[in-house]
mmCIF file of the C-alpha atoms, coordinates in Angstrom:
data_MODEL
# 
_entry.id   MODEL 
# 
loop_
_atom_site.group_PDB 
_atom_site.id 
_atom_site.type_symbol 
_atom_site.label_atom_id 
_atom_site.label_alt_id 
_atom_site.label_comp_id 
_atom_site.label_asym_id 
_atom_site.label_entity_id 
_atom_site.label_seq_id 
_atom_site.pdbx_PDB_ins_code 
_atom_site.Cartn_x 
_atom_site.Cartn_y 
_atom_site.Cartn_z 
_atom_site.occupancy 
_atom_site.B_iso_or_equiv 
_atom_site.pdbx_formal_charge 
_atom_site.auth_seq_id 
_atom_site.auth_comp_id 
_atom_site.auth_asym_id 
_atom_site.auth_atom_id 
_atom_site.pdbx_PDB_model_num 
ATOM 1  C CA . MET A 1 1  ? 0.224   0.279  0.031  1.00 0.00 ? 1  MET A CA 1 
ATOM 2  C CA . SER A 1 2  ? 1.223   3.315  -0.645 1.00 0.00 ? 2  SER A CA 1 
ATOM 3  C CA . ASP A 1 3  ? 1.608   6.646  1.140  1.00 0.00 ? 3  ASP A CA 1 
ATOM 4  C CA . LYS A 1 4  ? -0.674  8.190  -1.067 1.00 0.00 ? 4  LYS A CA 1 
ATOM 5  C CA . SER A 1 5  ? -3.379  5.433  -0.712 1.00 0.00 ? 5  SER A CA 1 
ATOM 6  C CA . VAL A 1 6  ? -2.988  5.533  3.458  1.00 0.00 ? 6  VAL A CA 1 
ATOM 7  C CA . GLY A 1 7  ? -3.266  9.935  2.725  1.00 0.00 ? 7  GLY A CA 1 
ATOM 8  C CA . GLN A 1 8  ? -6.454  9.329  0.967  1.00 0.00 ? 8  GLN A CA 1 
ATOM 9  C CA . ALA A 1 9  ? -8.218  6.690  3.514  1.00 0.00 ? 9  ALA A CA 1 
ATOM 10 C CA . SER A 1 10 ? -7.549  8.975  6.012  1.00 0.00 ? 10 SER A CA 1 
ATOM 11 C CA . ASN A 1 11 ? -9.339  11.736 4.487  1.00 0.00 ? 11 ASN A CA 1 
ATOM 12 C CA . LEU A 1 12 ? -12.059 9.779  4.295  1.00 0.00 ? 12 LEU A CA 1 
ATOM 13 C CA . ILE A 1 13 ? -12.379 8.718  7.952  1.00 0.00 ? 13 ILE A CA 1 
ATOM 14 C CA . PHE A 1 14 ? -12.222 12.218 9.136  1.00 0.00 ? 14 PHE A CA 1 
ATOM 15 C CA . PRO A 1 15 ? -15.739 13.378 7.962  1.00 0.00 ? 15 PRO A CA 1 
ATOM 16 C CA . LEU A 1 16 ? -17.642 10.657 8.999  1.00 0.00 ? 16 LEU A CA 1 
ATOM 17 C CA . PRO A 1 17 ? -18.521 11.342 12.585 1.00 0.00 ? 17 PRO A CA 1 
ATOM 18 C CA . ALA A 1 18 ? -20.204 14.766 10.992 1.00 0.00 ? 18 ALA A CA 1 
ATOM 19 C CA . ILE A 1 19 ? -21.676 13.238 7.845  1.00 0.00 ? 19 ILE A CA 1 
ATOM 20 C CA . LEU A 1 20 ? -23.239 10.661 10.518 1.00 0.00 ? 20 LEU A CA 1 
ATOM 21 C CA . GLY A 1 21 ? -24.620 13.365 12.885 1.00 0.00 ? 21 GLY A CA 1 
ATOM 22 C CA . CYS A 1 22 ? -26.410 15.154 9.828  1.00 0.00 ? 22 CYS A CA 1 
ATOM 23 C CA . ILE A 1 23 ? -27.684 12.044 8.127  1.00 0.00 ? 23 ILE A CA 1 
ATOM 24 C CA . PHE A 1 24 ? -28.940 11.107 11.893 1.00 0.00 ? 24 PHE A CA 1 
ATOM 25 C CA . ILE A 1 25 ? -29.900 14.489 12.288 1.00 0.00 ? 25 ILE A CA 1 
ATOM 26 C CA . THR A 1 26 ? -32.215 14.868 9.482  1.00 0.00 ? 26 THR A CA 1 
ATOM 27 C CA . LEU A 1 27 ? -33.296 11.159 9.865  1.00 0.00 ? 27 LEU A CA 1 
ATOM 28 C CA . LYS A 1 28 ? -34.954 12.516 13.120 1.00 0.00 ? 28 LYS A CA 1 
ATOM 29 C CA . LEU A 1 29 ? -36.213 15.601 11.729 1.00 0.00 ? 29 LEU A CA 1 
ATOM 30 C CA . CYS A 1 30 ? -37.987 13.618 9.212  1.00 0.00 ? 30 CYS A CA 1 
ATOM 31 C CA . ASP A 1 31 ? -39.458 11.127 12.428 1.00 0.00 ? 31 ASP A CA 1 
ATOM 32 C CA . VAL A 1 32 ? -38.061 7.897  10.037 1.00 0.00 ? 32 VAL A CA 1 
ATOM 33 C CA . ILE A 1 33 ? -36.028 6.856  13.277 1.00 0.00 ? 33 ILE A CA 1 
ATOM 34 C CA . ASP A 1 34 ? -37.730 7.720  16.830 1.00 0.00 ? 34 ASP A CA 1 
ATOM 35 C CA . TRP A 1 35 ? -34.412 8.093  18.877 1.00 0.00 ? 35 TRP A CA 1 
ATOM 36 C CA . SER A 1 36 ? -33.469 10.434 21.529 1.00 0.00 ? 36 SER A CA 1 
ATOM 37 C CA . TRP A 1 37 ? -31.348 13.345 21.055 1.00 0.00 ? 37 TRP A CA 1 
ATOM 38 C CA . TRP A 1 38 ? -28.240 11.846 22.780 1.00 0.00 ? 38 TRP A CA 1 
ATOM 39 C CA . TRP A 1 39 ? -28.059 9.023  20.460 1.00 0.00 ? 39 TRP A CA 1 
ATOM 40 C CA . VAL A 1 40 ? -29.039 11.233 17.761 1.00 0.00 ? 40 VAL A CA 1 
ATOM 41 C CA . LEU A 1 41 ? -26.131 13.542 18.748 1.00 0.00 ? 41 LEU A CA 1 
ATOM 42 C CA . SER A 1 42 ? -23.918 11.270 19.381 1.00 0.00 ? 42 SER A CA 1 
ATOM 43 C CA . PRO A 1 43 ? -21.470 11.024 16.875 1.00 0.00 ? 43 PRO A CA 1 
ATOM 44 C CA . PHE A 1 44 ? -20.083 14.628 17.810 1.00 0.00 ? 44 PHE A CA 1 
ATOM 45 C CA . TRP A 1 45 ? -20.249 14.106 21.512 1.00 0.00 ? 45 TRP A CA 1 
ATOM 46 C CA . ILE A 1 46 ? -18.532 10.582 21.146 1.00 0.00 ? 46 ILE A CA 1 
ATOM 47 C CA . THR A 1 47 ? -16.061 12.428 18.799 1.00 0.00 ? 47 THR A CA 1 
ATOM 48 C CA . PHE A 1 48 ? -15.214 15.300 21.001 1.00 0.00 ? 48 PHE A CA 1 
ATOM 49 C CA . ILE A 1 49 ? -14.707 12.791 24.385 1.00 0.00 ? 49 ILE A CA 1 
ATOM 50 C CA . PHE A 1 50 ? -12.292 10.795 22.346 1.00 0.00 ? 50 PHE A CA 1 
ATOM 51 C CA . MET A 1 51 ? -10.555 14.362 21.605 1.00 0.00 ? 51 MET A CA 1 
ATOM 52 C CA . ILE A 1 52 ? -10.465 15.197 25.022 1.00 0.00 ? 52 ILE A CA 1 
ATOM 53 C CA . LEU A 1 53 ? -8.580  11.691 25.777 1.00 0.00 ? 53 LEU A CA 1 
ATOM 54 C CA . VAL A 1 54 ? -6.083  12.176 23.578 1.00 0.00 ? 54 VAL A CA 1 
ATOM 55 C CA . VAL A 1 55 ? -5.078  15.731 25.187 1.00 0.00 ? 55 VAL A CA 1 
ATOM 56 C CA . VAL A 1 56 ? -5.602  14.384 28.445 1.00 0.00 ? 56 VAL A CA 1 
ATOM 57 C CA . VAL A 1 57 ? -3.255  11.163 27.751 1.00 0.00 ? 57 VAL A CA 1 
ATOM 58 C CA . SER A 1 58 ? -0.920  13.186 25.620 1.00 0.00 ? 58 SER A CA 1 
ATOM 59 C CA . LEU A 1 59 ? -0.471  15.736 27.979 1.00 0.00 ? 59 LEU A CA 1 
ATOM 60 C CA . ILE A 1 60 ? -0.238  12.768 30.502 1.00 0.00 ? 60 ILE A CA 1 
ATOM 61 C CA . TYR A 1 61 ? 2.759   11.563 28.408 1.00 0.00 ? 61 TYR A CA 1 
ATOM 62 C CA . PHE A 1 62 ? 4.492   14.557 28.491 1.00 0.00 ? 62 PHE A CA 1 
ATOM 63 C CA . VAL A 1 63 ? 4.452   15.494 32.185 1.00 0.00 ? 63 VAL A CA 1 
ATOM 64 C CA . TYR A 1 64 ? 6.036   12.349 32.800 1.00 0.00 ? 64 TYR A CA 1 
ATOM 65 C CA . LYS A 1 65 ? 8.573   12.230 30.135 1.00 0.00 ? 65 LYS A CA 1 
ATOM 66 C CA . GLU A 1 66 ? 9.659   15.212 32.413 1.00 0.00 ? 66 GLU A CA 1 
ATOM 67 C CA . LEU A 1 67 ? 9.989   14.581 35.303 1.00 0.00 ? 67 LEU A CA 1 
ATOM 68 C CA . LYS A 1 68 ? 11.735  11.670 34.500 1.00 0.00 ? 68 LYS A CA 1 
ATOM 69 C CA . ASN A 1 69 ? 14.412  13.586 32.364 1.00 0.00 ? 69 ASN A CA 1 
ATOM 70 C CA . LYS A 1 70 ? 14.563  15.618 35.775 1.00 0.00 ? 70 LYS A CA 1 
# 
């Protein structure tokens, strides 16, 4: 697999939560699905929680690395 194809795959995965969120909102507003708004908006809040976790883990790693070097 070339580097170019890997980059293209990541470009397709990145907007997936936004696309799913828009589809779920449209289906909810058209009364096609009878889900709770928590589940309709889940692609957005799950992505947000994941980003927060990545930041927290990164901070913990860098603080640990700095303390270990002292």
